[in-house]
C-alpha positions as CSV (number, residue, x, y, z in Angstrom):
1,X,121.1,84.2,113.2
2,X,117.5,84.0,112.0
3,X,116.7,82.7,108.5
4,X,113.6,84.9,108.4
5,X,113.5,87.3,111.3
6,X,109.8,87.6,112.2
7,X,110.6,88.6,115.8
8,X,112.4,91.7,114.6
9,X,109.6,92.5,112.3
10,X,107.1,92.2,115.1
11,X,109.2,94.6,117.3
12,X,109.1,97.1,114.5
13,X,105.3,96.8,114.0
14,X,104.2,95.9,117.5
15,X,102.0,98.9,118.2
16,X,100.0,98.5,115.0
17,X,99.8,94.8,115.2
18,X,98.7,94.8,118.9
19,X,96.1,97.5,118.2
20,X,94.7,95.7,115.3
21,X,94.4,92.4,117.2
22,X,92.9,94.1,120.2
23,X,90.2,95.7,118.0
24,X,89.2,92.2,116.8
25,X,89.2,90.9,120.4
26,X,87.0,93.8,121.4
27,X,84.4,93.4,118.7
28,X,84.5,89.5,118.8
29,X,83.7,88.9,115.1
30,X,86.3,86.2,114.6
31,X,84.8,84.8,111.4
32,X,84.2,87.2,108.5
33,X,84.6,90.3,110.7
34,X,85.0,93.8,109.2
35,X,88.7,93.4,108.8
36,X,88.1,90.7,106.1
37,X,86.4,93.1,103.8
38,X,88.8,95.9,104.6
39,X,91.8,93.7,103.8
40,X,90.2,92.6,100.5
41,X,89.6,96.1,99.4
42,X,93.2,97.2,100.2
43,X,94.8,94.2,98.6
44,X,92.7,94.6,95.4
45,X,93.7,98.2,95.3
46,X,97.4,97.3,95.8
47,X,97.4,94.8,92.9
48,X,95.0,96.8,90.7
49,X,92.7,93.8,90.6
50,X,88.9,94.1,90.5
51,X,88.4,91.4,93.1
52,X,90.2,90.0,96.0
53,X,88.8,87.0,97.9
54,X,90.8,86.1,101.1
55,X,90.9,82.4,102.1
56,X,92.3,80.0,104.6
57,X,95.7,79.4,102.8
58,X,97.5,79.8,99.5
59,X,96.8,76.1,99.0
60,X,93.1,76.7,99.3
61,X,93.4,79.6,96.9
62,X,94.6,77.3,94.2
63,X,92.0,74.7,95.0
64,X,89.1,77.3,95.0
65,X,90.3,78.8,91.7
66,X,90.3,75.5,90.0
67,X,86.9,74.6,91.5
68,X,85.5,77.9,90.2
69,X,86.7,76.9,86.7
70,X,85.0,73.5,87.0
71,X,88.3,71.5,86.7
72,X,87.8,67.8,87.6
73,X,88.5,64.2,86.6
74,X,90.0,63.8,83.1
75,X,91.2,67.3,82.9
76,X,94.9,68.4,82.7
77,X,96.6,71.4,84.2
78,X,100.1,72.4,82.9
79,X,102.5,73.4,85.7
80,X,106.1,73.2,86.9
81,X,107.7,70.3,88.8
82,X,110.0,72.7,90.6
83,X,107.7,74.0,93.3
84,X,106.2,73.1,96.7
85,X,103.9,70.1,96.6
86,X,100.7,72.2,97.1
87,X,100.8,73.3,93.4
88,X,100.3,69.7,92.1
89,X,98.5,68.5,95.1
90,X,95.4,70.5,94.5
91,X,95.2,69.4,90.9
92,X,95.3,65.8,91.9
93,X,92.8,66.2,94.7
94,X,90.3,67.4,92.0
95,X,90.9,64.3,90.0
96,X,92.8,66.2,87.3
97,X,96.3,65.5,86.1
98,X,99.3,67.8,86.5
99,X,101.3,68.0,83.3
100,X,104.9,69.0,84.2
101,X,106.9,71.3,82.0
102,X,110.6,71.9,82.6
103,X,112.1,75.1,83.9
104,X,114.7,77.7,83.0
105,X,118.1,77.1,84.4
106,X,118.7,80.7,85.3
107,X,115.4,81.7,87.0
108,X,114.1,78.3,88.0
109,X,110.7,79.4,86.7
110,X,108.7,77.4,84.2
111,X,110.1,77.6,80.6
112,X,107.3,79.2,78.6
113,X,108.9,78.0,75.4
114,X,108.1,74.4,76.3
115,X,104.4,74.9,77.3
116,X,102.7,74.8,73.9
117,X,104.0,71.3,73.1
118,X,102.2,70.0,76.2
119,X,98.8,71.4,75.4
120,X,96.1,68.8,74.5
121,X,92.3,68.8,74.1
122,X,92.2,68.0,77.9
123,X,94.2,71.0,79.0
124,X,91.9,73.1,81.3
125,X,94.4,75.5,82.8
126,X,98.0,76.6,82.9
127,X,99.5,77.2,86.4
128,X,102.9,78.9,86.4
129,X,104.6,79.4,89.7
130,X,106.4,82.8,90.4
131,X,109.2,81.1,92.2
132,X,111.5,82.7,94.8
133,X,109.6,86.0,94.5
134,X,110.1,86.6,90.7
135,X,107.2,86.5,88.3
136,X,107.2,83.9,85.6
137,X,106.9,84.9,81.9
138,X,103.2,85.7,82.2
139,X,102.8,87.6,78.9
140,X,104.2,84.7,76.9
141,X,102.1,82.2,78.8
142,X,99.0,84.3,78.4
143,X,99.6,84.5,74.7
144,X,100.0,80.8,74.4
145,X,96.8,80.3,76.4
146,X,94.9,82.7,74.1
147,X,96.1,80.9,70.9
148,X,94.6,77.7,72.2
149,X,91.1,78.9,73.0
150,X,91.7,81.2,76.0
151,X,92.8,78.5,78.4
152,X,92.6,80.0,81.9
153,X,96.0,80.9,83.5
154,X,96.4,80.7,87.3
155,X,99.5,82.4,88.7
156,X,100.7,80.6,91.8
157,X,102.1,83.7,93.4
158,X,102.5,82.3,96.9
159,X,106.1,83.6,96.9
160,X,105.8,86.8,94.7
161,X,103.1,89.1,96.3
162,X,104.5,92.6,95.9
163,X,106.6,91.9,92.9
164,X,106.5,94.0,89.7
165,X,106.3,92.6,86.2
166,X,106.5,95.1,83.3
167,X,104.9,97.8,85.4
168,X,102.1,95.5,86.8
169,X,101.8,93.6,90.0
170,X,102.0,89.9,90.6
171,X,98.5,88.5,91.2
172,X,96.9,90.8,88.5
173,X,98.5,89.2,85.4
174,X,96.1,86.4,84.4
175,X,92.7,84.8,84.9
176,X,93.6,84.2,88.6
177,X,96.4,85.1,90.9
178,X,96.7,83.1,94.1
179,X,99.0,84.0,97.0
180,X,99.8,82.9,100.5
181,X,100.1,84.7,103.8
182,X,102.0,81.9,105.5
183,X,104.2,83.6,108.1
184,X,107.5,83.3,106.1
185,X,106.0,84.8,102.9
186,X,106.9,88.4,101.9
187,X,103.5,89.5,103.4
188,X,102.6,87.0,106.1
189,X,100.2,86.6,108.9
190,X,100.7,84.6,112.2
191,X,99.1,81.4,111.0
192,X,97.6,80.3,107.6
193,X,96.0,82.6,105.1
194,X,95.8,83.4,101.5
195,X,94.0,85.3,98.8
196,X,92.6,84.9,95.2
197,X,92.7,87.8,92.7
198,X,90.7,88.1,89.5
199,X,89.1,90.6,87.2
200,X,86.3,88.3,86.3
201,X,83.0,89.0,88.1
202,X,81.6,85.5,87.5
203,X,84.7,83.7,88.8
204,X,84.9,86.0,91.8
205,X,81.3,85.3,92.7
206,X,82.0,81.5,92.4
207,X,85.1,81.8,94.7
208,X,83.1,83.7,97.3
209,X,80.5,81.0,97.3
210,X,83.0,78.1,97.4
211,X,84.7,79.8,100.3
212,X,81.6,79.4,102.5
213,X,80.5,75.9,101.6
214,X,79.0,76.9,98.3
215,X,76.4,79.2,99.8
216,X,75.0,82.0,97.7
217,X,73.1,83.1,100.8
218,X,72.7,81.7,104.2
219,X,71.7,78.0,104.0
220,X,71.3,78.2,100.2
221,X,74.0,76.0,98.7
222,X,74.2,76.6,95.0
223,X,77.5,74.7,94.4
224,X,79.8,72.3,96.2
225,X,82.2,74.4,98.4
226,X,84.4,74.1,101.4
227,X,85.3,75.9,104.6
228,X,87.9,78.2,103.2
229,X,87.6,81.5,105.1
230,X,90.6,83.5,106.4
231,X,89.9,84.3,110.0
232,X,89.5,87.9,111.1
233,X,92.5,88.0,113.4
234,X,94.8,86.9,110.6
235,X,93.3,89.6,108.4
236,X,94.0,92.1,111.1
237,X,97.6,91.1,111.3
238,X,98.1,91.4,107.5
239,X,96.4,94.8,107.6
240,X,99.0,96.0,110.2
241,X,101.9,94.6,108.1
242,X,100.5,96.1,104.9
243,X,101.2,99.6,106.3
244,X,105.0,99.0,106.0
245,X,104.9,96.5,103.2
246,X,106.2,98.8,100.4
247,X,109.1,99.7,102.6
248,X,109.8,96.0,103.2
249,X,109.6,95.3,99.5
250,X,112.1,98.1,98.9
251,X,114.5,96.6,101.5
252,X,114.2,93.1,100.0
253,X,115.1,94.5,96.6
254,X,118.0,96.4,98.1
255,X,119.3,93.4,100.0
256,X,118.9,91.2,97.0
257,X,121.0,93.6,94.9
258,X,123.7,93.6,97.6
259,X,123.7,89.8,97.6
260,X,123.9,89.8,93.8
261,X,126.8,92.3,93.6
262,X,128.8,90.5,96.4
263,X,128.3,87.0,95.1
264,X,129.1,88.0,91.5
265,X,132.5,89.2,92.7
266,X,133.0,86.0,94.5
267,X,132.1,83.9,91.4
268,X,129.1,82.3,93.1
269,X,126.0,81.7,91.0
270,X,122.6,82.8,92.1
271,X,119.1,82.6,90.6
272,X,119.0,85.4,88.1
273,X,116.4,88.3,87.7
274,X,115.1,89.4,84.4
275,X,115.4,93.1,83.4
276,X,111.7,93.7,82.9
277,X,110.7,92.6,86.4
278,X,111.9,92.6,90.0
279,X,111.9,90.0,92.8
280,X,110.6,90.3,96.3
281,X,113.1,87.5,97.3
282,X,110.8,85.3,99.3
283,X,114.1,83.3,99.2
284,X,117.5,84.3,98.1
285,X,118.8,81.3,96.3
286,X,122.3,80.3,95.1
287,X,123.6,77.3,93.2
288,X,126.4,75.3,94.8
289,X,128.1,72.0,94.1
290,X,128.4,69.6,97.0
291,X,125.5,71.3,98.8
292,X,125.6,69.1,101.9
293,X,129.2,70.0,102.5
294,X,128.5,73.7,102.0
295,X,125.4,73.6,104.3
296,X,127.4,71.8,106.9
297,X,130.2,74.4,106.9
298,X,127.7,77.3,107.0
299,X,125.9,75.6,110.0
300,X,129.2,75.5,111.8
301,X,129.6,79.2,111.2
302,X,126.1,79.9,112.6
303,X,124.5,80.6,109.2
304,X,121.1,78.9,108.6
305,X,120.2,77.7,105.2
306,X,117.3,75.9,103.5
307,X,116.7,74.0,100.2
308,X,113.7,75.0,98.0
309,X,113.3,72.3,96.6
310,X,115.5,69.2,96.8
311,X,113.2,66.8,94.8
312,X,111.1,67.8,91.7
313,X,107.5,66.8,92.0
314,X,107.7,64.3,89.2
315,X,110.2,62.4,91.3
316,X,108.1,62.5,94.4
317,X,106.5,59.2,95.4
318,X,103.0,60.7,95.3
319,X,103.3,62.0,91.8
320,X,106.0,59.9,90.1
321,X,103.4,57.9,88.2
322,X,102.2,61.0,86.4
323,X,105.4,61.8,84.5
324,X,108.5,60.1,83.4
325,X,111.5,60.6,85.7
326,X,113.7,62.2,83.0
327,X,111.1,64.5,81.4
328,X,112.4,67.5,83.3
329,X,116.2,67.3,83.3
330,X,116.7,71.0,84.2
331,X,114.5,70.7,87.3
332,X,116.5,67.7,88.4
333,X,119.8,69.5,87.8
334,X,118.9,72.6,89.8
335,X,117.3,70.5,92.6
336,X,120.8,69.2,93.4
337,X,122.3,72.6,93.6
338,X,119.9,75.2,95.0
339,X,120.4,76.5,98.5
340,X,118.6,79.5,100.1
341,X,120.4,82.0,102.4
342,X,118.9,84.2,105.1
343,X,116.7,86.9,103.6
344,X,114.3,89.4,105.2
345,X,113.8,93.1,105.3
346,X,115.7,93.6,108.6
347,X,118.9,92.0,107.4
348,X,121.7,94.5,107.9
349,X,124.8,94.9,105.8
350,X,127.2,93.6,108.5
351,X,125.1,90.4,108.8
352,X,125.0,90.0,105.0
353,X,128.8,90.4,104.8
354,X,129.2,87.7,107.5
355,X,126.9,85.4,105.4
356,X,128.7,86.0,102.1
357,X,132.1,85.7,103.7
358,X,131.2,82.3,105.3
359,X,129.7,81.1,101.9
360,X,132.9,82.1,100.1
361,X,134.9,80.1,102.6
362,X,132.6,77.1,102.4
363,X,132.7,76.8,98.6
364,X,136.4,77.7,98.2
């Protein structure tokens, strides 16, 4: 059984993917070819954003957004400890300090009610993560940011592209939205890739210059930048996948609802979804006691699992000095219990029944 079945997805989309890749191979414009601009226009239209800037990864998207805001040494960026390391990693690489705010036990997203207390004169941005495919409480976070001098808000939407929040799309909810096209993401390429979304013309221009080594025109470097382009072949793959993306999002929502209903009957807790938004289920995550034992039994039954994430960032060796170990007790609590089950748009009901049955036996 596949945890994420990219092979089945390729079989379903093969004619379109192959044709898109062949077109790039025929025209030979592997860097900043026409597919780059085409993808940016289509992604901007999909989210409703004014600007989309593709880049080499979701990690680079976060970095470039903060560079465009001028974040650097001495600054603070408020974020969650319950996420992949890239979120804090880019803050630290710029010389700034991540300030960790604890999470909600039911959604595992940052607790907006705890953010205001962590704001200081050094706070330069707030970076919520839309974890597992469900958008964080962006309206509440934006309101807090506005009350404190319009602090920029950067949505780390690496897992939530395609999700709806109060009738709006993830990535078009704040100053910046940053997503990833890593192969396992809801909309993924076959390597690394990402995108930045914004409605601010000045910030969009800055990101486009940063993406090409700070160039405003060829060999005119107006700012410090980096090599952050998404290559044309990867853009072509995402363009092909975008044709069926809304269907895939619908299937993810449908499969997530089936998981929810089945596990509720079995008395197994899962990460919850709020009523005013959906989830694209980048992962379908449950909470279990004695996780190692449960994972072992599922492995024996041929069911793959994963843990996102076993150690909060403020307990990681690279970041432990930035925060006290007991400052985020809820993140520590869920880190011991979360376990992700197979989830992808091509997961059929019989396979899902096999997974939930094996899980019920494992936790009994």
